NUDOPA-852375 format. One record per residue (C-alpha): residue in three letters; z, y, x. Coordinates in Angstrom, 2 decimals. Layout:
N
NODE   r       z       y       x
NODE ala       Z       Y       X
...
END
This chain:
181
NODE   r       z       y       x
NODE met   99.80   37.02   53.16
NODE leu  100.47   33.74   52.80
NODE leu   96.70   33.58   51.06
NODE ser   95.10   35.01   54.27
NODE gln   96.82   32.44   56.50
NODE gln   95.71   29.77   54.21
NODE leu   92.03   30.57   54.31
NODE ile   92.34   31.52   58.04
NODE ala   93.53   27.57   58.55
NODE ala   90.87   26.29   56.48
NODE ser   88.19   28.11   57.91
NODE glu   89.35   26.43   61.31
NODE glu   89.27   23.09   60.19
NODE ala   86.20   22.81   58.12
NODE ser   82.51   22.09   60.31
NODE gly   79.54   21.99   59.18
NODE thr   79.09   18.59   58.00
NODE asp   82.66   18.75   56.09
NODE leu   80.69   21.19   54.04
NODE ile   78.08   19.13   53.02
NODE leu   79.97   15.59   52.42
NODE pro   82.64   15.28   50.01
NODE ala   85.73   13.46   50.85
NODE thr   85.90    9.63   51.73
NODE ser   87.79    9.20   48.92
NODE glu   85.72   10.98   46.53
NODE leu   82.51    9.30   48.49
NODE ile   83.88    5.75   47.55
NODE gly   84.78    6.70   44.24
NODE gly   81.14    7.81   43.91
NODE leu   79.73    4.83   45.29
NODE ile   82.05    2.59   42.99
NODE ala   80.66    4.74   40.03
NODE phe   77.33    4.45   40.94
NODE thr   76.96    0.68   41.49
NODE ile   78.76    0.01   38.04
NODE val   76.04    2.25   36.22
NODE gly   73.41    0.48   38.37
NODE leu   74.67   -2.68   37.17
NODE ile   74.93   -2.01   33.75
NODE val   71.29   -0.28   33.82
NODE trp   69.88   -3.24   35.43
NODE arg   71.69   -5.98   33.12
NODE phe   71.08   -3.97   29.64
NODE ala   69.16   -0.92   30.16
NODE leu   66.18   -2.82   32.73
NODE pro   65.33   -5.70   30.43
NODE gln   64.45   -3.23   27.66
NODE ile   62.36   -1.31   29.54
NODE gln   60.63   -4.50   31.03
NODE lys   60.24   -5.29   27.53
NODE ala   58.92   -2.10   26.06
NODE leu   56.46   -2.25   28.96
NODE asp   55.13   -6.10   28.12
NODE glu   54.70   -4.93   24.99
NODE arg   52.61   -2.47   25.78
NODE gln   50.54   -3.99   28.37
NODE ala   50.04   -6.95   25.76
NODE ala   49.25   -4.14   23.11
NODE ile   46.37   -2.56   25.63
NODE val   45.12   -5.96   26.36
NODE gly   44.83   -6.60   22.89
NODE lys   42.99   -3.60   22.09
NODE met   40.67   -4.13   25.08
NODE gln   40.15   -7.83   23.77
NODE asp   39.08   -6.23   20.13
NODE ala   37.02   -3.58   21.85
NODE glu   35.02   -6.29   23.74
NODE gln   34.71   -8.38   20.32
NODE thr   33.51   -5.46   18.58
NODE lys   30.66   -4.69   21.24
NODE gln   29.91   -8.07   21.32
NODE ala   29.37   -8.32   17.76
NODE ala   27.70   -4.70   18.01
NODE glu   25.05   -6.05   20.40
NODE lys   24.50   -9.23   18.41
NODE leu   24.12   -7.24   15.25
NODE lys   21.35   -5.05   17.68
NODE ser   19.36   -8.17   18.54
NODE asp   19.77   -9.35   14.85
NODE tyr   18.15   -6.11   13.81
NODE glu   15.64   -6.12   16.88
NODE ala   14.57   -9.61   15.82
NODE gln   13.90   -8.58   12.23
NODE ile   12.08   -5.36   13.19
NODE ala    9.89   -7.35   15.43
NODE gly    9.44  -10.13   12.26
NODE ala    8.51   -6.85   10.28
NODE lys    6.24   -5.93   12.96
NODE ser    4.64   -8.90   13.00
NODE glu    4.52   -9.85    8.86
NODE ala    2.67   -6.11    8.96
NODE ala    0.08   -7.10   11.37
NODE gln   -0.61  -10.79    9.52
NODE ile   -0.58   -8.46    6.07
NODE val   -3.05   -6.59    7.58
NODE glu   -5.25   -8.93    9.28
NODE gln   -5.25  -10.71    5.81
NODE ala   -6.31   -7.95    4.09
NODE arg   -9.01   -7.41    6.87
NODE his   -9.93  -11.08    6.32
NODE gln  -10.14  -10.54    2.57
NODE ala  -12.23   -7.12    2.57
NODE glu  -14.57   -8.96    5.22
NODE thr  -15.15  -12.15    2.71
NODE met  -15.25   -9.47   -0.06
NODE lys  -18.07   -7.62    1.79
NODE ala  -19.69  -10.81    2.53
NODE asp  -19.70  -11.99   -0.70
NODE ile  -21.14   -8.74   -2.32
NODE val  -24.10   -8.85    0.36
NODE ala  -24.45  -12.12   -0.88
NODE arg  -24.75  -11.46   -4.90
NODE ala  -26.70   -8.28   -4.05
NODE gln  -29.46  -10.22   -1.85
NODE asp  -29.31  -12.93   -4.66
NODE glu  -29.74  -10.23   -7.30
NODE ala  -32.56   -8.58   -5.16
NODE ala  -34.13  -11.82   -5.24
NODE ala  -33.68  -12.65   -8.71
NODE ile  -35.28   -9.03   -9.47
NODE ala  -38.07   -9.99   -6.75
NODE asp  -39.18  -12.95   -8.28
NODE arg  -39.17  -12.01  -11.98
NODE ala  -41.13   -9.01  -10.76
NODE lys  -43.62  -11.51   -9.05
NODE ala  -43.43  -13.79  -12.53
NODE asp  -43.97  -10.43  -14.45
NODE ile  -46.81   -9.52  -12.16
NODE glu  -48.06  -12.98  -12.61
NODE ala  -47.95  -12.74  -15.91
NODE gln  -49.44   -9.46  -16.15
NODE arg  -52.40  -10.67  -13.79
NODE ala  -53.13  -13.70  -15.99
NODE ser  -53.30  -11.63  -19.49
NODE val  -55.10   -9.43  -17.07
NODE ile  -57.84  -11.73  -16.38
NODE ser  -57.76  -13.70  -19.68
NODE gly  -58.61  -10.37  -21.22
NODE met  -61.29   -9.77  -18.72
NODE arg  -63.09  -13.15  -19.36
NODE ser  -63.05  -12.63  -22.74
NODE glu  -64.18   -9.71  -22.64
NODE val  -66.82  -10.70  -20.17
NODE ala  -67.64  -13.81  -21.87
NODE ser  -68.55  -11.42  -25.10
NODE leu  -70.35   -9.18  -23.31
NODE ser  -71.98  -12.15  -21.31
NODE val  -72.72  -13.06  -24.91
NODE asp  -74.19   -9.82  -26.08
NODE met  -76.73   -9.38  -23.41
NODE ala  -77.57  -12.86  -23.36
NODE gln  -78.56  -12.20  -27.09
NODE lys  -80.80   -9.43  -26.54
NODE val  -82.48  -11.18  -23.36
NODE val  -82.93  -14.14  -25.36
NODE ala  -83.36  -12.48  -28.85
NODE gly  -82.58  -15.28  -30.98
NODE thr  -83.49  -18.74  -28.91
NODE val  -79.90  -19.44  -28.33
NODE asp  -77.37  -19.44  -31.30
NODE arg  -73.97  -17.24  -30.53
NODE gly  -71.82  -20.28  -30.62
NODE ala  -73.87  -22.03  -28.04
NODE gln  -74.06  -18.85  -25.75
NODE gln  -70.40  -18.39  -26.22
NODE ala  -69.89  -21.98  -24.82
NODE leu  -71.97  -21.10  -21.81
NODE val  -70.32  -17.86  -20.93
NODE glu  -66.86  -19.97  -21.15
NODE gln  -68.11  -22.56  -19.40
NODE tyr  -69.45  -20.35  -16.32
NODE leu  -66.20  -18.54  -16.39
NODE ser  -64.42  -21.27  -15.87
NODE glu  -66.14  -22.43  -13.23
NODE leu  -65.54  -19.15  -11.73
NODE gly  -61.91  -19.08  -12.30
NODE gly  -61.58  -22.52  -10.51
NODE val  -63.43  -20.98   -7.24
NODE asn  -61.45  -17.94   -7.40
NODE asn  -57.99  -19.73   -7.81
END
């Protein structure tokens, strides 16, 4: 029965806020302990945490700077490659242009040589024709002279000797040759 009386007395004294809030002595002790722990954390742990955060921030900033430098180096390398490619294209265009120019020069040389050879062949042919013509004319003159002499001999039959007739015919033919040329 004693226990039941104590329970009744305790239930009459306790109200709703008394159940949530601790006793005042416990509240003051808890506050002092919290303040001590807070000061220890603020004094010792907080600088270590801040130091770790600063180091992490510095590492991140360093990595970002490295990444920026790498990016700039890559862009420079890209522009160098693009310049090399442009130079190679320009050089290739020059080589093609030089080859085209050399081909045109070679073509002009070949055409000029062909024309010279054709002219030389034509000149030789003209010279050959002229030589053959002169040979034919000379042969014809001698033949005409012989025939003329023979004919004149038959007509005159002995008045003029053969040598004199030959001289007359050659003189006549040379006069004819001078008129034709």
